[in-house]
C-alpha positions in Angstrom: -29.8 -10.4 5.8 -32.3 -12.2 3.6 -32.6 -10.9 0.1 -35.6 -11.9 -2.1 -34.4 -13.4 -5.2 -37.2 -13.5 -8.0 -38.3 -16.7 -9.7 -36.2 -17.3 -12.8 -39.4 -18.0 -14.8 -42.8 -17.4 -13.2 -44.8 -20.4 -12.1 -48.5 -19.7 -12.3 -50.7 -19.9 -9.1 -54.3 -19.9 -8.5 -56.3 -16.7 -8.0 -55.9 -17.1 -4.3 -52.3 -17.0 -4.5 -52.1 -20.6 -3.2 -49.1 -22.7 -4.5 -51.6 -25.7 -4.3 -52.7 -24.9 -7.8 -49.2 -24.2 -9.3 -48.5 -25.1 -12.9 -45.3 -26.2 -14.5 -44.1 -26.9 -17.9 -40.7 -28.3 -19.3 -38.3 -25.4 -19.1 -39.7 -23.5 -16.2 -37.3 -22.7 -13.4 -37.7 -21.9 -9.7 -35.3 -19.9 -7.7 -35.3 -19.8 -3.8 -34.7 -16.8 -1.6 -31.1 -16.3 -0.4 -30.4 -18.5 2.7 -27.5 -17.6 4.8 -26.1 -20.6 6.8 -25.2 -19.8 10.3 -23.0 -21.5 13.0 -26.3 -22.6 14.7 -27.6 -24.3 11.5 -24.3 -26.3 11.2 -24.4 -27.2 14.8 -28.0 -28.4 14.7 -27.4 -30.4 11.5 -24.3 -32.0 13.2 -26.4 -33.0 16.2 -29.3 -34.3 14.1 -27.4 -36.1 11.4 -24.4 -37.3 13.7 -22.0 -35.9 11.1 -19.4 -34.3 13.5 -16.6 -34.0 10.9 -14.3 -31.3 12.4 -14.2 -29.4 9.1 -17.8 -28.4 9.8 -17.3 -27.6 13.6 -13.7 -26.5 14.2 -12.3 -23.5 12.2 -8.6 -24.6 12.9 -9.1 -28.1 11.5 -11.1 -26.7 8.5 -8.2 -24.3 7.6 -5.4 -26.7 8.4 -6.2 -30.4 7.7 -9.3 -29.5 5.6 -7.6 -27.0 3.4 -10.4 -24.6 3.5 -8.7 -21.1 3.7 -12.0 -19.4 4.7 -12.6 -21.8 7.5 -15.5 -24.1 8.4 -17.8 -25.5 5.7 -21.5 -26.1 5.7 -22.4 -29.8 5.5 -23.1 -30.6 1.8 -26.4 -32.3 2.5 -27.6 -29.4 4.5 -26.9 -27.1 1.6 -28.5 -29.8 -0.8 -31.6 -29.6 1.4 -32.6 -26.4 -0.3 -33.7 -28.4 -3.4 -36.7 -30.4 -1.7 -37.6 -27.4 0.4 -37.9 -25.3 -2.9 -39.9 -27.9 -4.7 -42.3 -28.6 -1.7 -42.9 -24.8 -1.1 -44.3 -24.5 -4.7 -45.9 -28.0 -4.8 -47.4 -29.1 -1.4 -47.3 -32.8 -0.9 -44.4 -33.3 -3.3 -42.4 -36.5 -2.6 -38.8 -36.4 -3.3 -37.7 -39.7 -5.1 -34.1 -39.3 -6.0 -31.2 -36.8 -6.2 -27.8 -36.9 -7.8 -25.2 -34.4 -6.5 -21.9 -33.1 -7.6 -20.2 -30.8 -5.0 -18.4 -28.3 -7.1 -17.1 -25.8 -4.3 -17.7 -25.4 -0.7 -20.4 -23.5 1.2 -18.8 -21.7 4.1 -20.5 -20.8 7.4 -21.9 -17.3 6.8 -22.3 -17.7 3.0 -25.6 -16.9 1.2 -26.9 -19.8 -0.9 -29.7 -19.9 -3.6 -31.2 -23.0 -5.0 -32.5 -23.3 -8.5 -34.5 -26.2 -10.0 -35.6 -26.4 -13.7 -38.1 -28.9 -15.0 -36.5 -31.0 -17.6 -39.2 -33.7 -18.1 -42.7 -34.1 -17.0 -44.7 -37.4 -17.1 -48.2 -38.0 -16.1 -48.7 -41.2 -13.9 -52.2 -41.9 -12.4 -53.2 -38.9 -10.3 -49.7 -37.5 -9.9 -46.9 -36.3 -12.1 -43.2 -37.3 -12.1 -40.9 -34.4 -12.8 -37.2 -34.6 -13.5 -35.5 -31.4 -12.4 -32.0 -30.1 -13.0 -30.7 -28.8 -9.6 -28.2 -26.1 -9.0 -27.0 -24.2 -5.8 -25.0 -21.0 -5.9 -23.3 -19.1 -3.2 -22.8 -15.3 -3.0 -20.1 -15.2 -0.4 -20.0 -14.0 3.2 -19.4 -10.3 2.4 -22.0 -7.8 1.1 -19.9 -7.0 -1.9 -19.8 -10.6 -2.9 -23.6 -10.9 -3.1 -23.6 -9.9 -6.8 -21.1 -12.7 -7.7 -22.7 -16.3 -7.9 -20.5 -19.4 -7.7 -21.9 -22.8 -8.6 -21.3 -25.1 -5.6 -23.8 -27.9 -6.2 -25.0 -29.3 -9.5 -27.3 -32.3 -10.1 -30.7 -33.8 -11.0 -33.7 -34.7 -8.9 -36.9 -36.7 -9.6 -40.0 -35.8 -7.6 -43.8 -36.9 -7.5 -45.9 -33.8 -7.7 -49.6 -34.5 -6.6 -50.7 -30.8 -6.8 -49.4 -29.9 -10.3 -51.7 -28.3 -12.9 -50.3 -29.0 -16.3 -50.3 -27.0 -19.5 -50.3 -29.2 -22.5 -46.9 -28.5 -23.8 -44.0 -30.6 -22.7 -45.8 -33.6 -21.1 -44.8 -37.1 -21.9 -47.8 -39.5 -21.5 
């Protein structure tokens, strides 16, 4: 079940509704829709990345040697991929330059996850803008009754080049 999660703070778009004309200022935050990671997602990521750690693929190993009472966990980098996806969905042509991550808790197969990015700094550079974002990912658990309780699972910062950004005058470093 996919639940729509509203933006934390609205980001303006052009009259046509296209995100190609999105604006952003320091303090604006974006929040993704809920993404529930499936067994197929984890298997596909393992195949593409080559990361076949059994805590991702074998429930018994995840519970036993891995110490994950709820079983298999989603690859941390798969969950972290929600950040560049969120940024690029609002700012077409965005180029991700860096990301720091702190994995605070596991994301289990079947958990719903929501990414949130917040503009910390915006700097104009030529025809594009360099934006520093705080990045956070939350899970809502596998059960419907857990969907209201968010747990921070990833915390970090990212830097991205945004060529399609329309700026307001406040909060820009020249």
